[in-house]
TORNUBA-100492 format. One record per residue (C-alpha): x, y, z; residue number from 1. Coordinates in Angstrom, 3 decimals. Each point is the difference from the previous one (the first is absolute). Layout:
<rs>
{r {X Y Z} NUM},
...
</rs>
This chain:
<rs>
{r {111.578 27.107 128.705} 1},
{r {-1.748 -3.248 0.841} 2},
{r {2.062 -2.708 1.611} 3},
{r {3.174 0.938 -1.871} 4},
{r {2.221 1.788 2.509} 5},
{r {2.664 1.206 -2.469} 6},
{r {-1.302 3.570 -0.136} 7},
{r {-1.346 0.131 3.555} 8},
{r {3.383 -1.016 1.424} 9},
{r {1.562 3.104 -1.542} 10},
{r {-2.376 2.366 1.783} 11},
{r {1.594 1.272 3.196} 12},
{r {-2.955 2.046 1.187} 13},
{r {-3.419 -1.621 0.114} 14},
{r {-3.190 1.658 1.155} 15},
{r {-3.023 -2.116 0.745} 16},
{r {-3.499 1.356 0.474} 17},
{r {-2.803 -2.124 1.483} 18},
{r {-0.544 -3.318 -1.781} 19},
{r {-3.038 -2.294 0.160} 20},
{r {1.823 -3.313 0.172} 21},
{r {2.805 -0.544 2.551} 22},
{r {2.081 -1.906 -2.586} 23},
{r {0.133 3.151 -2.187} 24},
{r {2.350 1.500 2.587} 25},
{r {2.661 -2.505 -1.069} 26},
{r {-0.654 0.890 -3.641} 27},
{r {0.673 3.701 0.604} 28},
{r {2.603 0.014 2.774} 29},
{r {1.747 -3.294 -0.753} 30},
{r {-0.217 -3.642 1.110} 31},
{r {-0.285 -0.484 3.730} 32},
{r {-1.182 3.559 0.714} 33},
{r {-3.374 -1.133 1.320} 34},
{r {1.623 -2.492 2.409} 35},
{r {2.463 2.734 1.101} 36},
{r {-2.800 2.228 1.235} 37},
{r {-0.789 2.086 -3.065} 38},
{r {-3.826 -0.118 0.155} 39},
{r {-1.186 2.266 -2.792} 40},
{r {-3.444 -1.625 0.099} 41},
{r {-0.520 1.499 3.489} 42},
{r {0.514 3.628 -1.004} 43},
{r {-3.266 1.850 0.727} 44},
{r {0.615 3.773 0.059} 45},
{r {-0.160 2.214 -3.103} 46},
{r {3.505 0.689 -1.323} 47},
{r {1.556 -2.817 2.048} 48},
{r {2.823 -2.004 -1.623} 49},
{r {3.031 -2.185 0.662} 50},
{r {3.425 0.895 -1.346} 51},
{r {2.829 -2.463 -0.411} 52},
{r {3.482 1.294 -0.825} 53},
{r {3.521 -0.211 1.467} 54},
{r {-0.889 2.711 2.553} 55},
{r {-3.256 -1.748 1.042} 56},
{r {0.907 -3.687 0.535} 57},
{r {-2.810 -0.719 2.486} 58},
{r {-3.751 0.387 -0.566} 59},
{r {-1.259 3.422 0.952} 60},
{r {-3.262 1.632 -0.949} 61},
{r {0.219 3.428 -1.584} 62},
{r {-2.658 2.450 -1.030} 63},
{r {-0.057 2.540 -2.773} 64},
{r {-2.195 3.042 0.207} 65},
{r {-2.289 1.447 -2.619} 66},
{r {1.093 3.148 -1.777} 67},
{r {-2.901 1.815 -1.606} 68},
{r {0.326 2.151 -3.090} 69},
{r {-0.492 3.061 2.179} 70},
{r {2.818 -1.039 2.348} 71},
{r {2.285 -0.704 -2.957} 72},
{r {-0.700 3.440 -1.448} 73},
{r {0.722 1.666 3.357} 74},
{r {3.327 -1.811 0.313} 75},
{r {0.923 0.866 -3.567} 76},
{r {-0.787 3.664 0.555} 77},
{r {1.940 0.104 3.252} 78},
{r {3.060 -2.101 -0.832} 79},
{r {0.074 -0.232 -3.798} 80},
{r {2.671 1.755 -1.976} 81},
{r {-1.018 2.586 -2.538} 82},
{r {0.998 -1.025 -3.507} 83},
{r {3.214 1.470 -1.354} 84},
{r {-0.604 2.841 -2.439} 85},
{r {0.480 -0.789 -3.669} 86},
{r {2.989 1.609 -1.680} 87},
{r {-0.705 3.131 -2.012} 88},
{r {-0.335 -0.598 -3.735} 89},
{r {3.092 0.750 -2.047} 90},
{r {-0.647 2.409 -2.866} 91},
{r {2.486 -1.499 -2.461} 92},
{r {0.096 -3.671 0.977} 93},
{r {2.340 -1.894 -2.284} 94},
{r {-1.833 -3.219 -0.836} 95},
{r {-3.520 1.048 -0.888} 96},
{r {-2.701 -1.782 -1.910} 97},
{r {0.060 0.365 -3.761} 98},
{r {-2.160 2.615 -1.651} 99},
{r {-3.276 -1.158 -1.519} 100},
{r {0.093 -0.448 -3.773} 101},
{r {-0.431 3.241 -1.927} 102},
{r {-1.904 0.492 -3.226} 103},
{r {2.359 -0.617 -2.869} 104},
{r {2.183 -2.519 1.896} 105},
{r {0.107 -2.226 -3.042} 106},
{r {3.110 -2.062 -0.629} 107},
{r {1.688 0.893 -3.260} 108},
{r {1.524 -2.856 -1.959} 109},
{r {3.769 0.364 -0.291} 110},
{r {1.558 0.461 -3.433} 111},
{r {3.580 -0.827 -0.973} 112},
{r {1.088 3.648 0.001} 113},
{r {-0.932 0.384 3.700} 114},
{r {2.478 -0.868 2.778} 115},
{r {-0.673 -3.014 2.202} 116},
{r {-2.390 0.700 2.924} 117},
{r {2.679 0.145 2.721} 118},
{r {2.082 2.473 -2.005} 119},
{r {-3.101 2.133 -0.651} 120},
{r {-0.912 -0.150 3.699} 121},
{r {3.487 1.039 1.073} 122},
{r {0.082 2.858 -2.519} 123},
{r {-3.396 1.310 1.159} 124},
{r {1.094 -0.133 3.648} 125},
{r {3.241 1.802 -0.854} 126},
{r {-1.871 2.738 -1.890} 127},
{r {-2.485 0.508 2.860} 128},
{r {0.431 3.230 1.890} 129},
{r {0.095 0.390 3.755} 130},
{r {-3.728 -0.762 0.210} 131},
{r {0.443 -3.335 -1.786} 132},
{r {-2.030 -1.718 -2.669} 133},
{r {-3.343 -1.766 0.555} 134},
{r {-0.387 -3.727 -0.290} 135},
{r {-2.683 0.556 -2.653} 136},
{r {2.599 1.833 -2.121} 137},
{r {2.508 -2.808 0.554} 138},
{r {-2.604 -2.554 -1.125} 139},
{r {-0.584 1.959 -3.216} 140},
{r {3.747 0.466 -0.570} 141},
{r {0.915 -3.665 0.448} 142},
{r {-3.106 -1.577 -1.493} 143},
{r {-0.041 -2.361 3.009} 144},
{r {-2.586 -0.478 2.719} 145},
{r {-0.171 1.741 3.366} 146},
{r {1.126 -3.125 1.835} 147},
{r {3.102 -0.301 -2.170} 148},
{r {0.841 3.679 0.543} 149},
{r {-0.525 -0.218 3.773} 150},
{r {2.096 -3.178 0.204} 151},
{r {2.933 1.768 -1.694} 152},
{r {-0.416 3.142 2.098} 153},
{r {0.035 -1.963 3.251} 154},
{r {3.024 -2.046 -1.096} 155},
{r {1.902 3.134 -0.935} 156},
{r {-1.097 1.814 3.172} 157},
{r {1.512 -2.799 2.109} 158},
{r {3.348 0.571 -1.697} 159},
{r {-0.295 3.786 0.248} 160},
{r {-0.293 0.619 -3.747} 161},
{r {-3.414 1.685 0.239} 162},
{r {-2.045 1.763 2.660} 163},
{r {-3.626 0.852 0.444} 164},
{r {-0.604 3.751 0.141} 165},
{r {-3.727 -0.114 0.799} 166},
{r {-2.871 -2.438 -0.216} 167},
{r {0.262 -1.656 -3.430} 168},
{r {2.934 2.191 -1.134} 169},
{r {3.566 -1.246 -0.487} 170},
{r {3.374 1.222 -1.243} 171},
{r {3.559 -1.254 -0.382} 172},
{r {2.136 0.563 3.085} 173},
{r {3.196 1.929 -0.045} 174},
</rs>
């Protein structure tokens, strides 16, 4: 922070440990602190410090105490809260990760006698039974990639047109 007081002036609470040079007290606690009785260079006990804040306007020595790892562990065991249990997994969670690519997931080039990909996707979803159709089958039907198929499925799911029946299986709603 150096001699620039712009940042230091915004700090309401200042804690000063022992310093070697008396003038460093003014650097940490603010100009005039040393002359006002804040003598951080005279602190001698382990854990001793000065605190300056709106509730401590006059110099007063304070002392912190050492907490060992063993003491911390004892306090944690005695007063710590046990972590909240994780929720049980849901068997048929709606938004699951896509299936890994299957053998034969090759994109077929579309010919002019085939319907456009969205029409083919909608027809396949409409023809799916109660168990739904797999994303791999939808990729083969549309000739599009998995990302394209998932993008359409999620868009249509938001509007209620399709629903996921199981992990990686979809059907038209209604």
